[in-house]
C-alpha positions as CSV (number, residue, x, y, z in Angstrom):
1,M,20.8,-17.6,-2.9
2,F,23.8,-16.5,-5.0
3,V,26.3,-14.2,-3.4
4,A,29.4,-12.5,-5.0
5,T,31.5,-9.6,-3.7
6,C,33.8,-6.9,-4.9
7,D,36.4,-5.1,-2.8
8,L,37.7,-2.0,-4.5
9,E,40.7,-1.8,-2.2
10,A,41.8,-5.3,-1.0
11,G,40.5,-7.0,-4.1
12,G,41.5,-4.5,-6.7
13,G,37.9,-4.1,-7.9
14,I,37.7,-7.6,-9.2
15,W,34.4,-9.5,-8.5
16,T,34.6,-12.9,-6.9
17,T,33.1,-15.8,-8.9
18,G,30.2,-16.0,-6.6
19,E,28.6,-19.1,-5.0
20,I,25.3,-20.6,-4.1
21,Q,24.6,-20.7,-0.4
22,P,21.6,-21.2,1.9
23,Y,19.2,-18.3,2.0
24,G,19.9,-16.4,5.2
25,P,21.1,-13.1,6.8
26,L,23.8,-11.0,5.3
27,S,26.5,-9.8,7.6
28,M,27.5,-6.1,7.4
29,Y,28.5,-3.3,9.7
30,P,25.9,-0.7,10.9
31,S,28.1,1.8,9.0
32,A,27.5,0.0,5.7
33,Q,27.0,2.6,3.0
34,C,23.7,1.1,1.8
35,L,22.2,1.4,5.3
36,N,23.2,5.0,5.8
37,Y,23.3,6.6,2.4
38,G,21.3,4.3,0.2
39,Q,23.7,2.7,-2.3
40,A,21.3,-0.1,-3.4
41,V,19.8,-1.1,-6.8
42,F,17.8,-4.1,-7.6
43,E,16.2,-6.0,-10.5
44,G,13.0,-8.1,-10.9
45,M,12.9,-11.1,-13.2
46,K,10.9,-14.3,-13.6
47,A,11.8,-17.9,-14.4
48,Q,9.0,-20.1,-15.5
49,R,8.3,-23.6,-16.9
50,S,7.6,-23.4,-20.6
51,A,5.3,-25.5,-22.9
52,Q,8.4,-27.3,-24.0
53,G,9.1,-28.6,-20.5
54,R,12.1,-26.5,-19.7
55,V,12.7,-23.6,-17.3
56,V,13.3,-20.3,-19.1
57,L,14.1,-16.7,-18.4
58,F,13.0,-13.7,-20.4
59,R,15.6,-11.1,-21.7
60,P,17.9,-11.4,-18.6
61,D,20.6,-9.4,-20.5
62,C,18.3,-6.3,-20.4
63,N,18.1,-6.7,-16.6
64,A,21.9,-6.9,-16.4
65,E,22.2,-3.8,-18.6
66,R,19.7,-1.8,-16.4
67,M,21.4,-2.8,-13.2
68,A,24.7,-1.5,-14.6
69,Q,23.1,1.8,-15.6
70,G,21.6,2.2,-12.2
71,A,24.9,1.4,-10.5
72,A,26.7,4.0,-12.6
73,R,24.2,6.6,-11.5
74,L,24.9,5.8,-7.8
75,S,28.7,5.5,-8.3
76,M,28.6,1.7,-7.5
77,A,30.7,-1.1,-8.8
78,S,28.4,-3.2,-10.9
79,P,28.7,-7.0,-11.6
80,P,29.7,-7.7,-15.2
81,E,27.0,-9.1,-17.5
82,D,28.5,-12.6,-17.5
83,L,28.5,-12.7,-13.7
84,F,25.0,-11.4,-13.6
85,L,23.7,-14.1,-16.0
86,R,25.7,-16.8,-14.3
87,G,24.3,-15.9,-10.9
88,V,20.8,-15.8,-12.2
89,E,21.2,-19.3,-13.8
90,A,22.8,-20.7,-10.7
91,T,20.0,-19.4,-8.5
92,V,17.3,-20.8,-10.8
93,K,19.0,-24.2,-11.0
94,A,19.4,-24.3,-7.2
95,N,15.7,-23.5,-6.7
96,Q,14.1,-25.2,-9.7
97,D,11.9,-27.4,-7.5
98,F,10.1,-24.2,-6.5
99,V,9.3,-23.2,-10.1
100,P,5.5,-23.6,-10.4
101,P,4.0,-25.8,-13.1
102,A,3.6,-24.2,-16.5
103,G,0.9,-21.5,-16.5
104,R,0.4,-21.6,-12.7
105,G,2.9,-19.0,-11.7
106,S,6.6,-18.3,-11.8
107,L,9.8,-18.1,-9.8
108,Y,10.4,-14.4,-9.1
109,L,14.1,-13.5,-9.0
110,R,15.5,-10.5,-7.1
111,P,19.1,-9.6,-8.1
112,L,20.2,-7.0,-5.4
113,L,23.4,-4.9,-5.5
114,L,24.4,-3.3,-2.2
115,G,27.1,-0.8,-1.2
116,S,28.0,-3.0,1.8
117,G,31.4,-1.5,2.7
118,P,31.5,0.6,5.9
119,I,31.8,4.4,5.6
120,L,30.9,7.2,8.0
121,G,31.2,10.2,5.7
122,L,29.2,10.6,2.5
123,G,31.0,8.8,-0.3
124,P,30.8,5.6,-2.3
125,A,31.3,2.2,-0.5
126,S,34.7,0.5,-0.8
127,S,33.1,-2.9,-1.3
128,Y,29.9,-4.3,-2.8
129,T,27.7,-7.3,-2.4
130,F,25.7,-8.8,-5.2
131,V,22.9,-11.2,-4.0
132,I,20.2,-13.1,-5.9
133,F,17.3,-14.7,-4.1
134,C,13.9,-15.9,-5.3
135,A,10.3,-16.9,-4.4
136,A,7.5,-18.6,-6.1
137,V,4.7,-16.1,-7.0
138,G,1.3,-15.9,-8.7
139,A,-0.6,-12.8,-9.9
140,Y,0.6,-9.4,-8.6
141,F,-2.8,-7.8,-8.0
142,K,-5.1,-9.6,-5.6
143,G,-8.0,-9.7,-8.1
144,G,-6.0,-12.1,-10.4
145,Q,-3.8,-11.7,-13.5
146,L,-6.3,-10.3,-16.0
147,T,-8.9,-8.7,-13.7
148,P,-9.0,-5.0,-14.5
149,I,-7.6,-2.7,-11.8
150,D,-8.9,0.6,-10.6
151,L,-6.3,3.5,-10.5
152,I,-6.4,7.0,-9.2
153,V,-4.3,9.9,-10.3
154,E,-2.1,11.3,-7.5
155,N,-2.4,15.1,-7.2
156,H,0.0,15.9,-4.3
157,F,3.1,13.7,-4.3
158,H,5.4,13.1,-7.3
159,R,7.3,9.9,-7.9
160,A,10.3,11.6,-9.7
161,A,11.5,14.9,-11.2
162,P,13.6,15.7,-14.2
163,G,17.3,15.2,-13.4
164,G,16.5,12.9,-10.5
165,M,16.5,9.1,-9.9
166,G,13.2,8.1,-11.5
167,G,14.8,6.3,-14.4
168,T,16.8,3.9,-12.1
169,K,15.7,0.9,-10.1
170,C,17.3,2.2,-6.9
171,A,15.8,0.9,-3.7
172,G,15.1,4.5,-2.5
173,N,12.5,5.0,-5.2
174,Y,10.0,2.6,-3.8
175,S,9.3,3.3,-0.1
176,P,8.2,6.9,-0.8
177,V,5.3,5.6,-2.9
178,L,3.8,3.7,0.0
179,V,2.1,6.7,1.6
180,T,0.0,7.3,-1.5
181,Q,-0.4,3.6,-2.5
182,L,-1.6,2.6,1.0
183,A,-4.1,5.5,1.1
184,A,-5.4,4.6,-2.4
185,K,-5.9,1.0,-1.4
186,K,-7.9,2.1,1.7
187,E,-10.2,3.8,-0.8
188,G,-10.6,0.7,-2.9
189,Y,-8.1,1.4,-5.6
190,A,-5.4,-1.0,-6.7
191,D,-2.7,1.7,-7.1
192,V,-2.0,5.3,-8.1
193,V,-0.7,7.0,-11.2
194,Y,1.8,9.8,-10.8
195,L,1.9,13.0,-12.8
196,D,4.9,14.8,-14.1
197,A,6.6,17.1,-11.5
198,K,6.9,20.1,-13.9
199,T,3.3,20.7,-15.0
200,D,1.0,18.2,-13.2
201,T,-0.4,17.5,-16.7
202,Y,1.0,14.3,-18.0
203,L,0.8,10.7,-16.6
204,E,4.2,9.2,-15.9
205,E,3.8,5.7,-14.3
206,V,2.1,3.7,-11.6
207,S,4.0,2.9,-8.4
208,S,5.8,-0.1,-9.9
209,C,4.7,-0.4,-13.5
210,N,4.5,1.5,-16.8
211,I,1.3,2.7,-18.4
212,F,-0.1,2.6,-21.9
213,A,-3.2,4.2,-23.5
214,V,-5.0,2.8,-26.6
215,K,-7.1,4.8,-29.1
216,G,-8.1,2.8,-32.2
217,K,-4.9,1.3,-33.6
218,T,-2.6,3.8,-31.8
219,I,-0.9,3.0,-28.5
220,K,0.8,5.7,-26.5
221,T,3.1,5.5,-23.6
222,P,5.1,8.1,-21.7
223,P,8.6,8.6,-23.1
224,L,11.8,7.7,-21.4
225,G,13.4,10.8,-20.1
226,G,14.9,10.0,-16.7
227,T,11.6,10.2,-14.8
228,I,10.2,6.8,-15.5
229,L,11.6,3.4,-15.3
230,P,12.8,1.8,-18.6
231,G,10.8,-1.4,-18.1
232,V,11.9,-4.6,-19.8
233,T,8.2,-5.5,-20.2
234,R,7.4,-2.0,-21.5
235,R,10.2,-2.3,-24.1
236,S,9.0,-5.8,-25.2
237,I,5.3,-4.7,-25.5
238,I,6.3,-1.8,-27.7
239,D,8.1,-4.2,-30.1
240,L,5.3,-6.8,-30.0
241,A,2.6,-4.2,-30.6
242,R,4.4,-2.8,-33.6
243,Q,5.0,-6.3,-35.0
244,R,1.2,-6.8,-34.7
245,G,0.4,-3.7,-36.7
246,Y,-0.2,-1.1,-34.0
247,T,1.3,2.4,-34.2
248,V,3.2,2.9,-30.9
249,E,4.1,6.4,-29.9
250,E,6.4,7.2,-27.0
251,V,5.0,10.7,-26.2
252,P,3.7,12.6,-23.3
253,L,0.3,11.3,-22.2
254,S,-2.0,13.9,-20.7
255,V,-4.6,13.0,-18.1
256,T,-7.3,14.3,-20.5
257,E,-6.0,12.0,-23.3
258,A,-5.9,9.0,-20.9
259,M,-9.5,9.7,-19.8
260,E,-10.6,9.7,-23.5
261,A,-8.8,6.5,-24.4
262,D,-10.4,3.2,-25.5
263,E,-8.2,1.3,-23.1
264,L,-5.5,1.7,-20.5
265,F,-3.2,-1.0,-19.4
266,T,0.0,-1.3,-17.3
267,T,3.1,-3.4,-17.8
268,G,5.9,-4.7,-15.6
269,T,7.8,-7.9,-14.7
270,A,5.4,-8.5,-11.7
271,V,2.1,-7.4,-13.3
272,V,3.0,-8.6,-16.9
273,V,0.2,-6.8,-18.7
274,S,-2.6,-5.6,-16.4
275,P,-5.8,-4.0,-17.9
276,V,-7.1,-0.9,-16.2
277,G,-10.8,-1.0,-15.4
278,S,-11.1,2.7,-14.3
279,L,-9.1,5.9,-13.9
280,T,-10.2,8.5,-11.3
281,Y,-9.0,12.1,-11.6
282,K,-10.1,14.8,-9.2
283,G,-13.3,12.9,-8.4
284,E,-14.1,12.1,-12.1
285,K,-14.1,8.4,-12.8
286,K,-13.7,7.0,-16.3
287,Q,-14.6,3.3,-16.8
288,F,-12.8,1.3,-19.5
289,G,-13.7,-1.9,-21.3
290,E,-16.8,-3.0,-23.3
291,V,-17.7,-5.4,-20.4
292,V,-17.1,-4.4,-16.8
293,G,-14.6,-6.8,-15.2
294,Q,-13.2,-8.0,-18.4
295,P,-9.9,-7.0,-20.0
296,G,-9.9,-4.8,-23.1
297,K,-9.2,-6.4,-26.5
298,V,-5.8,-4.9,-27.0
299,A,-4.5,-5.6,-23.5
300,L,-5.7,-9.2,-23.8
301,E,-4.1,-9.6,-27.2
302,L,-0.7,-8.3,-26.1
303,Y,-0.9,-10.3,-22.8
304,E,-1.5,-13.5,-24.7
305,T,1.2,-12.7,-27.2
306,L,3.8,-11.8,-24.6
307,T,3.1,-14.8,-22.3
308,G,2.8,-17.1,-25.2
309,L,6.3,-16.1,-26.2
310,Q,7.6,-16.3,-22.7
311,Q,6.1,-19.7,-22.1
312,E,7.4,-21.0,-25.5
313,K,3.8,-21.5,-26.8
314,L,4.6,-19.1,-29.7
315,P,7.7,-18.9,-31.8
316,D,10.3,-16.5,-30.5
317,S,11.4,-14.4,-33.5
318,F,13.2,-11.9,-31.3
319,G,15.4,-14.4,-29.5
320,W,14.2,-13.2,-26.1
321,V,13.7,-16.5,-24.4
322,Y,16.7,-17.7,-22.4
323,P,16.6,-21.5,-21.5
324,V,18.2,-22.4,-18.1
325,C,17.4,-26.1,-17.5
């Protein structure tokens, strides 16, 4: 793992250069800010072997940017972009033997920023720890990468509210979804979709991924407004879809409109592009796809385009692929 630190008092707020060290426990006081008041943000990224025989990343600068934005919201010292990128590269190189063969999975990277300095009263930490660790992974959902998933609309809990923390990848955003997610899985669903907290009318996002609806040649996805995560994959799919001739609208997506769509799919670093097989709302279930168990045409097209670019099977006209080794 890669570890760098920043001490606002003794170190003058300058980050150390960081170093690779064996994966293992972090040492911090019980009074560490992150353990008591939650100063913690993280990122999710993947390194994979490409068709050209090298190990590559996908848009790591966007992850660095998003971490910096989240850190600012939590009053944290954020690693500069050059440190972030250098740390990610170093972690990949140190673990390149664990990168699966091309097309067989990826090396998932977890950059983690912690307010590790001790403090008893509520306030920002005086020191911060930036850690990057990793693990080889396959498909996120248990059915497989392109197996359509079944979602249910959550009617009681909300993931985020206007003016809150929904637009940041802070650690505290994730455990609260477990109560609904686990309950949904017991009922046979893969995950839940949350509604907006003001009107309970519009879909916002799934527990850990963004959502899109397809109707003809138009694709709609909820707009960024502080209540949903600005996903790197979401951002990329919007650009790729427009490049391929689709009209993409970032507008509120009502449950009614979603239930009448031709297709639904979700996006995220972990899920990549995942087709939705069904959406259930207040007992009503809408099945999607011309063939049950098969991905929709648009989801499949965008998945193949995105992964083809990420794996260097297709030309990268955007300059998104970042070679490491």
